Every structure is written in structure tokens, then in C-alpha cells.
C-alpha positions in Angstrom: 0.0 0.0 0.0 2.8 2.5 0.9 4.8 1.7 -2.3 1.6 2.2 -4.4 0.9 5.6 -2.7 4.5 6.8 -3.4 4.3 5.7 -7.1 1.0 7.5 -7.7 2.3 10.6 -5.9 5.4 10.7 -8.1 3.2 10.3 -11.2 1.0 13.2 -10.2 4.0 15.5 -9.6 5.2 14.9 -13.2 1.9 15.9 -14.7 2.5 19.7 -14.9 5.8 19.2 -16.6 4.4 16.8 -19.1 1.5 19.1 -19.8 3.8 22.1 -20.5 5.9 20.0 -22.9 2.8 19.0 -24.9 1.5 22.6 -25.0 4.8 24.1 -26.1 4.8 22.4 -29.5 1.2 22.9 -30.4 -1.1 25.8 -31.1 -3.7 26.3 -28.4 -7.4 26.0 -29.3 -10.0 27.6 -27.2 -13.2 25.6 -26.7 -16.1 27.7 -25.4 -18.1 24.5 -24.8 -15.4 22.8 -22.7 -16.1 20.2 -20.1 -14.0 19.4 -17.1 -14.0 15.6 -17.7 -11.3 14.4 -15.4 -9.4 11.4 -14.2 -8.9 11.5 -10.4 -6.3 10.0 -8.0 -6.9 10.3 -4.3 -4.7 9.4 -1.3 -6.4 9.4 2.1 -5.8 8.7 5.8 -8.6 7.0 7.7 -10.0 7.7 11.1 -12.4 5.1 12.6 -15.2 6.0 15.0 -18.2 4.2 16.5 -15.7 1.5 17.5 -16.7 -0.7 20.5 -15.9 1.2 23.7 -12.9 -1.1 24.5 -11.4 -1.1 21.0 -9.0 1.5 19.7 -7.5 2.3 16.2 -3.9 1.1 15.9 -1.4 1.0 13.0 -1.7 2.4 9.5 -5.1 3.2 8.0 -5.2 4.6 4.5 -6.5 4.3 1.0 -5.9 4.9 -2.7 -8.8 6.0 -5.0 -8.8 6.0 -8.8 -11.5 6.9 -11.4 -13.0 9.1 -14.1 -15.7 11.7 -13.8 -17.8 13.0 -16.7 -18.7 16.7 -16.4 -22.2 18.0 -17.3 -22.3 21.9 -17.2 -25.5 23.5 -15.9 -25.0 27.2 -17.0 -23.7 29.2 -19.9 -20.4 30.1 -18.2 -19.9 26.3 -17.5 -18.5 26.9 -14.1 -21.4 25.1 -12.4 -21.9 21.4 -13.2 -22.9 17.9 -12.2 -20.2 15.2 -12.3 -20.9 11.5 -12.6 -18.3 8.9 -12.8 -16.9 5.4 -12.0 -14.0 4.5 -9.8 -12.0 1.9 -7.8 -10.8 2.2 -4.2 -8.5 0.1 -2.0 -8.4 0.7 1.8 -6.8 -0.7 4.9 -7.9 -0.2 8.5 -5.6 -0.9 11.4 -7.3 -1.5 14.8 -7.6 -3.8 17.8 -10.7 -5.7 16.8 -10.0 -9.4 16.1 -12.3 -11.0 13.6 -12.5 -14.8 13.5 -15.1 -17.6 13.5 -16.0 -20.5 15.8 -16.6 -24.2 15.0 -20.1 -23.4 13.9 -18.9 -20.9 11.3 -20.2 -18.0 13.4 -18.3 -14.8 13.4 -16.2 -14.0 16.5 -15.3 -10.4 17.5 -12.7 -9.9 20.3 -10.9 -6.9 21.8 -7.2 -7.7 21.5 -6.3 -5.1 24.0 -8.4 -6.8 26.7 -6.9 -10.2 25.8 -3.4 -8.8 26.5 -1.7 -10.9 23.8 1.2 -10.1 21.6 0.7 -9.9 17.8 2.3 -8.3 14.8 -0.6 -7.3 12.6 -4.4 -6.9 12.9 -6.3 -5.1 10.2 -9.1 -5.4 7.7 -8.9 -4.2 4.1 -11.5 -3.5 1.4 -11.6 -3.1 -2.4 -14.5 -1.4 -3.9 -16.1 -0.2 -7.2 -17.6 3.2 -6.8 -19.9 5.7 -8.5 -19.2 9.3 -7.5 -21.9 11.9 -8.0 -20.9 15.6 -7.5 -22.2 19.1 -7.6 -19.3 21.2 -8.9 -18.5 24.9 -8.7 -15.2 26.3 -10.1 -13.6 29.5 -11.3 -12.7 27.9 -14.7 -12.6 29.6 -18.0 -12.3 28.2 -21.6 -8.6 29.2 -21.9 -7.3 28.2 -18.5 -6.9 24.8 -16.7 -5.8 26.4 -13.4 -8.7 27.4 -11.2 -10.3 27.1 -7.8 -12.9 24.4 -7.3 -15.4 23.2 -4.7 -17.0 19.8 -5.3 -19.5 18.1 -3.0 -21.7 15.1 -3.4 -22.2 11.4 -2.6 -20.3 8.3 -3.4 -21.9 4.9 -3.9 -19.8 1.8 -3.5 -19.7 -1.9 -3.3 -17.1 -4.0 -1.5 -16.2 -6.9 -3.8 -13.2 -8.0 -1.8 -12.9 -8.0 2.0 -10.0 -9.4 4.1 -9.4 -9.4 7.8 -5.9 -10.4 8.8 -4.5 -11.2 12.2 -0.9 -12.3 12.5 1.3 -13.3 15.4 4.3 -15.6 15.7 3.3 -19.0 14.6 -0.3 -18.1 13.9 -2.3 -16.3 11.2 -6.1 -15.9 11.0 -7.7 -14.6 7.7 -11.4 -14.0 7.1 -12.7 -13.0 3.7 -16.5 -13.5 4.0 -18.5 -12.6 7.1 -22.3 -12.1 7.1 -22.1 -9.0 9.3 -20.2 -7.0 6.6 -22.3 -4.3 4.9 -20.9 -4.5 1.3 -22.9 -1.6 -0.1 -21.3 1.7 0.9 -22.7 5.2 0.9 -20.7 8.3 1.8 -20.6 12.0 1.5 -17.6 13.8 -0.1 -16.3 17.4 -0.1 -13.3 18.5 -2.2 -11.8 22.0 -2.5 -8.5 23.3 -3.8 -6.6 24.9 -6.7 -5.4 23.3 -9.9 -4.1 19.7 -9.4 -3.9 19.6 -5.6 -7.1 19.5 -3.6 -8.1 18.8 0.0 -10.6 15.9 0.2 -12.8 14.5 2.9 -15.2 11.5 2.9 -17.6 10.3 5.6 -19.4 6.9 5.6 -23.1 7.3 6.1 -23.7 3.6 6.8 -21.6 1.3 9.1 -19.2 -1.4 8.1 -21.0 -4.0 10.1 -24.6 -4.9 10.8 -25.7 -7.0 13.8 -22.1 -7.3 15.0 -21.6 -7.8 18.7 -18.7 -7.5 21.1 -19.4 -8.7 24.6 -23.2 -8.5 23.9 -22.9 -4.9 22.7 -23.8 -4.1 19.1 -21.4 -2.0 17.1 -21.1 -0.8 13.5 -17.9 1.3 12.8 -17.8 4.3 10.5 -14.8 5.8 8.7 -13.8 9.4 8.1 -11.2 9.8 5.3 -9.0 12.9 5.0 -6.5 13.4 2.2 -5.6 14.8 -1.2 -7.4 14.5 -4.5 -5.6 15.1 -7.8 -7.5 15.8 -11.0 -5.9 15.1 -14.3 -7.4 16.6 -17.5 
């Protein structure tokens, strides 16, 4: 995950130089009916809340988000629009909640902190396909790709791959399919910034788990993602 983030960040930094090289040898053409159709790359850090009272977040939690958004201008100036797209997201969440199963294939949730055992890794990860829907405002003009933007909206997603991994010396427990997992995801997004670099936040409206219990107490877990979003024309 960390190597992938560094590779994407390096690619994004090269974009302005590549764009200038392409523009230098060609005549510019102004399109008054332009669209801000964009590829996006996002890097986020994740904060978990609504965890069971005894459980805390621990270790690295982050994600990478890729996709394309089609722009549908709403006014003559074309600085107000609706954006609709498709994307892919990979995320990891480090915490102290052990996920396993008993002999009857029933899911077990345990607080590793309360068990006072030594372990190397405990986290769960997700891979999703997503559909972003945005209301977009910007200061764009037909002859400039550098502008301020404010985008807000919702993001629909589906978890097609889930993996919970616990590892300690001589023992590893992996779960990939638990009935308590809520695979359909719904979140709100807010992005603002200038040109390529933009501040991005995302909040889950529905929990990761339904009917999950730790010590007879039901929990769900939500995530709050904070990071950078890069838009590439």
C-alpha cells in the first residue's frame, strides 16, 4: 500500500511538466463549450469511530482511489456542473478488533487489548467499485486549466473484496467473508482546492458491520477519510 501511494504521488508530480511539454509544440485551441472531464487520483488517511468502547485504532489506515468523472455543465459560463463517474478504491484499517469464527462458522469479534496478547498485525482491508456523484463549482474559463474548485456530493460503492488479517508468531487468521459485513457503501464527499492539488474528505453514512456484537454490545464502525485529491485533465 505505501509503495503504491509513493508511485502515484510521483506520477502526479510529473503531470504539470508533461502538460507544459505537450502545449509548447502545439497551437492552443479555445473551446467555449469545454467540459471538465477528469481522471482523479486520491490518497487518504482514515479515522475510525463508533468502534466498540474497549477497542482503539492502531497501526496504519489509509487508501488509494482512482477513477474518471464526466462533467455536465449547468450554466452558460460552464462553471457550475454535475459530475458523474466510475472508480475503484482500495483501503486498509488498522485497529484492535479481532475477527474470526467458531466451530459453527459463526463470526467472533474480540478486543485484542483486553486479551493482552502479543501480535504483529491486525487489520481489515477492502476493495470497492464506486460511483461518484458531485455538484461542482469552479472559477474555470475556456482558456485556463488552473482554477479554484469546490466539489461536493455522494459516493456509492460496493465492497467486492474484504480481508481481515490477524498475525502473530506461529499463527495467522484470515477472514474474507463474514455475514455481518455491509458490502454496499454510501458516503458524502467534499473537495476543494486549486489546480491539481485539492483537499478531500469523505464520511461513511452507513456502518461497516450490521448486527455485529462484542461482549453482547452491538457496534457498526464508520470511517472518516481525509487526504488529497488530484484531478488530471
